C-alpha positions as semicolon CSV with decimal commas, in nm:
position;residue;x (nm);y (nm);z (nm)
1;X;0,935;1,832;-1,307
2;X;0,931;1,453;-1,339
3;X;1,018;1,422;-0,971
4;X;0,734;1,655;-0,873
5;X;0,493;1,464;-1,096
6;X;0,593;1,132;-0,937
7;X;0,544;1,282;-0,590
8;X;0,196;1,409;-0,680
9;X;0,097;1,072;-0,825
10;X;0,214;0,885;-0,514
11;X;0,038;1,121;-0,274
12;X;-0,293;1,105;-0,457
13;X;-0,283;0,728;-0,501
14;X;-0,231;0,694;-0,125
15;X;-0,512;0,938;-0,044
16;X;-0,746;0,753;-0,277
17;X;-0,665;0,414;-0,125
18;X;-0,705;0,539;0,233
19;X;-1,035;0,706;0,144
20;X;-1,173;0,390;-0,021
21;X;-1,081;0,186;0,289
22;X;-1,254;0,445;0,506
23;X;-1,573;0,452;0,298
24;X;-1,586;0,077;0,254
25;X;-1,507;-0,032;0,609
26;X;-1,503;0,249;0,864
27;X;-1,750;0,526;0,780
28;X;-2,053;0,379;0,960
29;X;-1,869;0,290;1,283
30;X;-1,924;0,482;1,605
31;X;-1,552;0,482;1,693
32;X;-1,544;0,855;1,630
33;X;-1,208;0,936;1,790
34;X;-1,043;0,649;1,610
35;X;-1,192;0,763;1,279
36;X;-1,057;1,111;1,341
37;X;-0,712;0,969;1,400
38;X;-0,738;0,750;1,089
39;X;-0,826;1,043;0,861
40;X;-0,560;1,269;1,012
41;X;-0,291;1,001;0,995
42;X;-0,389;0,902;0,640
43;X;-0,333;1,258;0,516
44;X;-0,004;1,307;0,697
45;X;0,131;0,969;0,586
46;X;0,028;1,029;0,223
47;X;0,212;1,361;0,218
48;X;0,528;1,232;0,383
49;X;0,593;0,875;0,266
50;X;0,703;0,962;-0,093
51;X;0,990;1,166;0,055
52;X;1,157;0,861;0,211
53;X;1,340;0,582;0,035
54;X;1,391;0,240;0,192
55;X;1,707;0,047;0,108
56;X;1,665;-0,328;0,079
57;X;1,891;-0,618;-0,001
58;X;1,978;-0,670;-0,365
59;X;1,789;-0,999;-0,402
60;X;1,482;-0,940;-0,186
61;X;1,272;-0,774;-0,454
62;X;1,441;-0,923;-0,758
63;X;1,112;-1,080;-0,863
64;X;0,982;-0,731;-0,937
65;X;1,238;-0,695;-1,216
66;X;1,174;-1,020;-1,406
67;X;0,953;-0,852;-1,664
68;X;1,225;-0,608;-1,769
69;X;1,544;-0,637;-1,969
70;X;1,754;-0,324;-1,966
71;X;1,958;-0,216;-2,264
72;X;2,193;0,079;-2,266
73;X;2,291;0,211;-2,607
74;X;2,597;0,432;-2,625
75;X;2,592;0,703;-2,885
76;X;2,914;0,797;-3,060
77;X;3,102;1,073;-2,874
78;X;3,083;1,402;-3,056
79;X;3,229;1,748;-3,023
80;X;2,988;2,010;-2,890
81;X;3,031;2,387;-2,897
82;X;3,009;2,582;-2,574
83;X;2,666;2,716;-2,668
84;X;2,391;2,472;-2,766
85;X;2,016;2,481;-2,801
86;X;1,987;2,335;-2,452
87;X;1,991;2,667;-2,277
88;X;1,857;2,682;-1,919
89;X;1,527;2,808;-2,050
90;X;1,489;2,521;-2,295
91;X;1,608;2,262;-2,046
92;X;1,368;2,349;-1,766
93;X;1,072;2,480;-1,965
94;X;1,044;2,271;-2,282
95;X;0,723;2,311;-2,474
96;X;0,565;1,982;-2,365
97;X;0,215;1,891;-2,263
98;X;0,314;1,825;-1,902
99;X;0,397;2,193;-1,862
100;X;0,044;2,287;-1,961
101;X;-0,083;2,058;-1,685
102;X;0,171;2,207;-1,443
103;X;0,068;2,566;-1,506
104;X;-0,303;2,482;-1,490
105;X;-0,241;2,304;-1,160
106;X;-0,049;2,604;-1,024
107;X;-0,322;2,843;-1,138
108;X;-0,586;2,639;-0,955
109;X;-0,369;2,620;-0,645
110;X;-0,320;2,996;-0,652
111;X;-0,697;3,047;-0,680
112;X;-0,780;2,826;-0,382
113;X;-0,493;2,971;-0,181
114;X;-0,633;3,322;-0,234
115;X;-0,977;3,188;-0,141
116;X;-0,835;3,042;0,181
117;X;-0,659;3,366;0,273
118;X;-0,981;3,558;0,207
119;X;-1,168;3,326;0,444
120;X;-0,911;3,392;0,715
121;X;-0,947;3,765;0,657
122;X;-1,326;3,727;0,680
123;X;-1,294;3,561;1,022
124;X;-1,079;3,846;1,150
125;X;-1,323;4,100;1,007
126;X;-1,613;3,928;1,185
127;X;-1,412;3,927;1,507
128;X;-1,336;4,297;1,464
129;X;-1,706;4,382;1,415
130;X;-1,826;4,154;1,696
131;X;-1,879;4,265;2,055
132;X;-1,688;4,066;2,320
133;X;-1,913;3,922;2,590
134;X;-1,881;3,687;2,882
135;X;-2,144;3,420;2,940
136;X;-2,075;3,244;3,267
137;X;-1,707;3,152;3,250
138;X;-1,688;3,160;2,870
139;X;-1,573;3,454;2,657
140;X;-1,765;3,484;2,330
141;X;-1,802;3,728;2,041
142;X;-2,156;3,851;1,988
143;X;-2,267;3,841;1,622
144;X;-2,488;4,128;1,517
145;X;-2,627;3,928;1,223
146;X;-2,834;3,610;1,215
147;X;-2,535;3,394;1,142
148;X;-2,478;3,034;1,240
149;X;-2,273;2,997;1,561
150;X;-1,917;2,883;1,496
151;X;-1,575;2,855;1,654
152;X;-1,222;2,899;1,521
153;X;-0,951;2,769;1,753
154;X;-1,027;2,946;2,085
155;X;-1,280;3,197;1,952
156;X;-1,655;3,136;1,978
157;X;-1,896;3,348;1,770
158;X;-2,269;3,348;1,843
159;X;-2,565;3,584;1,826
160;X;-2,661;3,581;2,193
161;X;-2,992;3,761;2,134
162;X;-3,169;3,508;1,908
163;X;-3,124;3,202;2,132
164;X;-3,291;3,100;2,451
165;X;-3,084;3,041;2,762
166;X;-3,101;2,664;2,717
167;X;-3,007;2,683;2,349
168;X;-2,717;2,914;2,427
169;X;-2,594;2,670;2,687
170;X;-2,596;2,386;2,432
171;X;-2,420;2,599;2,172
172;X;-2,141;2,691;2,412
173;X;-2,097;2,330;2,522
174;X;-2,077;2,223;2,157
175;X;-1,820;2,485;2,060
176;X;-1,614;2,427;2,373
177;X;-1,573;2,065;2,267
178;X;-1,441;2,181;1,928
179;X;-1,196;2,409;2,109
180;X;-1,080;2,158;2,369
181;X;-1,017;1,887;2,109
182;X;-0,845;2,124;1,863
183;X;-1,080;2,042;1,577
184;X;-0,970;2,353;1,386
185;X;-0,639;2,179;1,313
186;X;-0,821;1,903;1,125
187;X;-1,022;2,160;0,931
188;X;-0,710;2,352;0,829
189;X;-0,531;2,033;0,726
190;X;-0,824;1,929;0,507
191;X;-0,843;2,278;0,358
192;X;-0,471;2,278;0,281
193;X;-0,513;1,944;0,107
194;X;-0,780;2,092;-0,116
195;X;-0,560;2,391;-0,199
196;X;-0,270;2,185;-0,333
197;X;-0,466;1,887;-0,473
198;X;-0,783;2,066;-0,581
199;X;-0,796;1,867;-0,904
200;X;-0,846;1,538;-0,717
201;X;-1,214;1,488;-0,622
202;X;-1,109;1,245;-0,347
203;X;-0,958;1,525;-0,135
204;X;-1,289;1,715;-0,137
205;X;-1,474;1,402;-0,031
206;X;-1,217;1,343;0,243
207;X;-1,257;1,702;0,363
208;X;-1,633;1,643;0,388
209;X;-1,579;1,326;0,591
210;X;-1,342;1,505;0,828
211;X;-1,589;1,789;0,890
212;X;-1,889;1,564;0,955
213;X;-1,689;1,335;1,185
214;X;-1,585;1,633;1,396
215;X;-1,952;1,724;1,434
216;X;-2,027;1,364;1,530
217;X;-1,763;1,394;1,803
218;X;-1,910;1,718;1,940
219;X;-2,266;1,579;1,927
220;X;-2,158;1,262;2,107
221;X;-1,993;1,461;2,386
222;X;-2,303;1,682;2,422
223;X;-2,530;1,381;2,470
224;X;-2,279;1,216;2,703
225;X;-2,301;1,522;2,930
226;X;-2,673;1,468;2,977
227;X;-2,831;1,704;2,722
228;X;-3,172;1,579;2,607
229;X;-3,132;1,425;2,265
230;X;-3,473;1,535;2,132
231;X;-3,427;1,898;2,245
232;X;-3,078;1,910;2,099
233;X;-3,189;1,773;1,762
234;X;-3,482;2,015;1,750
235;X;-3,242;2,298;1,814
236;X;-3,028;2,183;1,522
237;X;-3,335;2,190;1,296
238;X;-3,402;2,551;1,392
239;X;-3,055;2,652;1,270
240;X;-3,067;2,464;0,940
241;X;-3,134;2,768;0,725
242;X;-2,900;3,012;0,899
243;X;-2,609;3,153;0,702
244;X;-2,265;2,996;0,739
245;X;-1,985;3,245;0,807
246;X;-1,697;3,071;0,622
247;X;-1,603;2,717;0,528
248;X;-1,291;2,681;0,746
249;X;-1,462;2,699;1,086
250;X;-1,640;2,455;1,315
251;X;-2,010;2,527;1,266
252;X;-2,266;2,443;1,528
253;X;-2,473;2,303;1,246
254;X;-2,368;2,164;0,909
255;X;-2,566;2,065;0,602
256;X;-2,546;1,689;0,675
257;X;-2,809;1,719;0,948
258;X;-2,972;1,388;0,864
259;X;-2,644;1,197;0,906
260;X;-2,578;1,366;1,239
261;X;-2,918;1,274;1,378
262;X;-2,881;0,917;1,255
263;X;-2,538;0,889;1,419
264;X;-2,674;1,026;1,749
265;X;-2,945;0,758;1,751
266;X;-2,719;0,474;1,638
267;X;-2,617;0,188;1,865
268;X;-2,250;0,170;1,951
269;X;-2,038;-0,049;1,726
270;X;-1,916;-0,374;1,890
271;X;-1,550;-0,372;1,990
272;X;-1,470;-0,662;1,759
273;X;-1,500;-0,419;1,467
274;X;-1,191;-0,241;1,592
275;X;-0,989;-0,504;1,407
276;X;-1,082;-0,336;1,079
277;X;-0,860;-0,041;1,167
278;X;-0,558;-0,267;1,141
279;X;-0,610;-0,242;0,764
280;X;-0,406;0,077;0,777
281;X;-0,089;-0,122;0,851
282;X;-0,069;-0,346;0,541
283;X;-0,183;-0,054;0,328
284;X;0,099;0,164;0,465
285;X;0,350;-0,115;0,409
286;X;0,228;-0,163;0,052
287;X;0,273;0,206;-0,020
288;X;0,617;0,215;0,139
289;X;0,727;-0,076;-0,082
290;X;0,694;0,154;-0,383
291;X;0,988;0,350;-0,239
292;X;1,218;0,051;-0,201
293;X;1,551;0,064;-0,383
294;X;1,838;-0,178;-0,402
295;X;2,094;-0,129;-0,127
296;X;2,440;-0,021;-0,243
297;X;2,743;-0,210;-0,125
298;X;3,047;-0,061;0,045
299;X;3,239;-0,051;-0,283
300;X;2,978;0,174;-0,440
301;X;2,989;0,412;-0,144
302;X;3,367;0,423;-0,155
303;X;3,360;0,490;-0,528
304;X;3,116;0,775;-0,479
305;X;3,336;0,930;-0,211
306;X;3,638;0,911;-0,441
307;X;3,439;1,072;-0,720
308;X;3,345;1,360;-0,490
309;X;3,710;1,411;-0,397
310;X;3,815;1,402;-0,763
311;X;3,547;1,654;-0,848
312;X;3,672;1,890;-0,578
313;X;4,027;1,862;-0,711
314;X;3,915;1,923;-1,068
315;X;3,758;2,252;-0,970
316;X;4,103;2,392;-0,894
317;X;4,215;2,457;-1,253
318;X;4,389;2,730;-1,443
319;X;4,230;2,978;-1,678
320;X;4,354;2,817;-2,001
321;X;4,124;2,806;-2,301
322;X;3,886;2,511;-2,342
323;X;3,881;2,393;-2,703
324;X;3,593;2,234;-2,887
325;X;3,781;2,137;-3,206
326;X;4,149;2,044;-3,206
327;X;4,391;1,882;-3,447
328;X;4,433;1,569;-3,235
329;X;4,119;1,486;-3,045
330;X;4,147;1,319;-2,702
331;X;4,071;0,949;-2,697
332;X;3,949;0,696;-2,446
333;X;4,221;0,436;-2,375
334;X;4,175;0,177;-2,648
335;X;3,964;0,397;-2,871
336;X;3,595;0,417;-2,953
337;X;3,522;0,046;-2,916
338;X;3,686;0,036;-2,575
339;X;3,482;0,338;-2,465
340;X;3,155;0,171;-2,566
341;X;3,255;-0,149;-2,393
342;X;3,350;0,036;-2,074
343;X;3,023;0,227;-2,059
344;X;2,804;-0,073;-2,141
345;X;2,971;-0,280;-1,871
346;X;2,964;-0,011;-1,602
347;X;2,626;0,157;-1,648
348;X;2,364;0,017;-1,410
349;X;2,008;0,079;-1,525
350;X;1,828;0,223;-1,216
351;X;1,583;-0,032;-1,077
352;X;1,310;0,225;-1,009
353;X;1,342;0,355;-1,365
354;X;1,299;0,000;-1,497
355;X;0,992;-0,061;-1,285
356;X;0,834;0,265;-1,401
357;X;0,923;0,210;-1,766
358;X;1,141;0,522;-1,788
359;X;1,370;0,531;-2,089
360;X;1,522;0,780;-2,329
361;X;1,841;0,957;-2,436
362;X;2,058;1,145;-2,186
363;X;2,305;1,387;-2,344
364;X;2,605;1,459;-2,124
365;X;2,877;1,718;-2,162
366;X;3,226;1,703;-2,009
367;X;3,583;1,831;-2,043
368;X;3,890;1,615;-2,103
369;X;4,165;1,795;-1,913
370;X;4,532;1,816;-2,010
371;X;4,615;1,531;-1,776
372;X;4,339;1,317;-1,929
373;X;4,105;1,348;-1,631
374;X;3,731;1,410;-1,674
375;X;3,591;1,734;-1,536
376;X;3,279;1,954;-1,545
377;X;3,040;1,667;-1,617
378;X;2,684;1,785;-1,671
379;X;2,357;1,695;-1,839
380;X;2,282;1,897;-2,150
381;X;1,948;1,732;-2,207
382;X;1,803;1,491;-1,955
383;X;1,525;1,234;-1,943
384;X;1,465;1,163;-1,575
385;X;1,673;1,238;-1,261
386;X;1,736;0,865;-1,214
387;X;1,879;0,813;-1,563
388;X;2,057;1,151;-1,563
389;X;2,233;1,072;-1,236
390;X;2,349;0,731;-1,356
391;X;2,485;0,871;-1,683
392;X;2,679;1,141;-1,496
393;X;2,808;0,887;-1,243
394;X;2,955;0,651;-1,498
395;X;3,119;0,932;-1,698
396;X;3,281;1,072;-1,382
397;X;3,418;0,726;-1,303
398;X;3,592;0,684;-1,642
399;X;3,970;0,636;-1,640
400;X;4,196;0,906;-1,773
401;X;4,188;0,971;-2,146
402;X;4,470;1,048;-2,385
403;X;4,449;1,428;-2,392
404;X;4,391;1,632;-2,704
405;X;4,651;1,843;-2,881
406;X;4,641;2,168;-3,073
407;X;4,955;2,270;-3,265
408;X;5,149;2,013;-3,069
409;X;5,038;2,152;-2,734
410;X;4,824;1,954;-2,489
411;X;4,491;2,137;-2,433
412;X;4,154;2,097;-2,260
413;X;3,875;1,975;-2,490
414;X;3,499;1,966;-2,432
415;X;3,300;1,658;-2,542
416;X;2,932;1,567;-2,564
417;X;2,827;1,203;-2,518
418;X;2,469;1,078;-2,579
419;X;2,364;0,767;-2,383
420;X;2,038;0,592;-2,472
421;X;1,856;0,398;-2,200
422;X;1,610;0,153;-2,351
423;X;1,391;-0,121;-2,201
424;X;1,305;-0,438;-2,390
425;X;1,008;-0,671;-2,325
426;X;1,074;-0,988;-2,129
427;X;1,170;-1,282;-2,339
428;X;1,387;-1,096;-2,587
429;X;1,765;-1,117;-2,549
430;X;1,949;-0,814;-2,418
431;X;2,177;-0,692;-2,691
432;X;2,529;-0,610;-2,587
433;X;2,624;-0,254;-2,672
434;X;2,965;-0,370;-2,791
435;X;2,818;-0,599;-3,061
436;X;2,770;-0,422;-3,392
437;X;2,787;-0,097;-3,203
438;X;2,815;0,111;-3,515
439;X;2,490;-0,032;-3,647
440;X;2,303;0,078;-3,336
441;X;2,403;0,440;-3,348
442;X;2,141;0,645;-3,525
443;X;2,176;0,995;-3,660
444;X;1,980;1,124;-3,365
445;X;2,237;0,976;-3,127
446;X;2,519;1,170;-3,296
447;X;2,329;1,482;-3,386
448;X;2,602;1,726;-3,294
């Protein structure tokens, strides 16, 4: 759930930043096609960029880590029974406040998704009740009610009986522009954004900007084709109070009539203002920098490949009993102190986790096999995928232990090992986990 939460935060931060740039610098421009591209690209980029991670050199962004000092505390290894309180239900659905937010968010998403589906059904119902007609070279669907003309992809809906021939001509020209430029795609994208991020007011404002800019585009094309501006605007006024069919269509008229008329009468923006659109580049780079991680060297990759091979070999085991308490417990080579020293020297605190202030106790569970190898490593109770993965990695890389014995016979034994990841403020020394290790282990670290 932490990963999903981080994704949602990143997406909505990006949407907010792109929207603020648009409102502050671009909204009043007459570069309508460019504004359409900006809004479309901003949404797509915001949804996609958190999914990609950029690897950078180890020292390039080292300045970002100067305010953090990482400390890894190793809890005393303890014996854990096969069944613990960390059942799958407790692990994935703990009773925390974030789950309340998650379920509320899902409930809202479900509501707006049903609303969206109902709007689609409404369009098909209107199409089913409408009478197909042909006006000149254009196929339309005649509305029997006094409803505002609209289009949805290649369908045009209009009440042909309440408009004069000239008005009907303007309506068809307007809707044909929506169809030719595929404006319904923008509308559906904005609507989808509101379904999944309904709780962010910025997405509703962005949806409004997308809709009005599409109308600006259609109006601009109408006037460019020679339609009289005054007649066209008067026609828009006549349709102001007509009913709108649904929200996910391209309406011939929208509620922001004043803005549309002002945009039609506005002088074209000078070309030098095009430079403002380059703001999208540094903003995109800034957002991508949040996904930068330190590049791993070839040794790390090789080690990971060996670990995968070892894991595959460990899966081929016999059906002997796995003990949880034996007469002679398995030991790390050199004993408890050596184990703590090994872990403290080999655990690498994830850089992203440091930057985000993520810390906590990861409880891992593993089996010491008869040959001393480590197998079946898993997280009993995790903190964050970054810390969980690092704890599992370092346990899998441990050397072979001295196996346990029961009645003089070498047996498999299951262990549980808590590892505490803790960040300290800059300026304080990083304590070594091997110094006074026993004094650092609290009852909560050895609570099994």
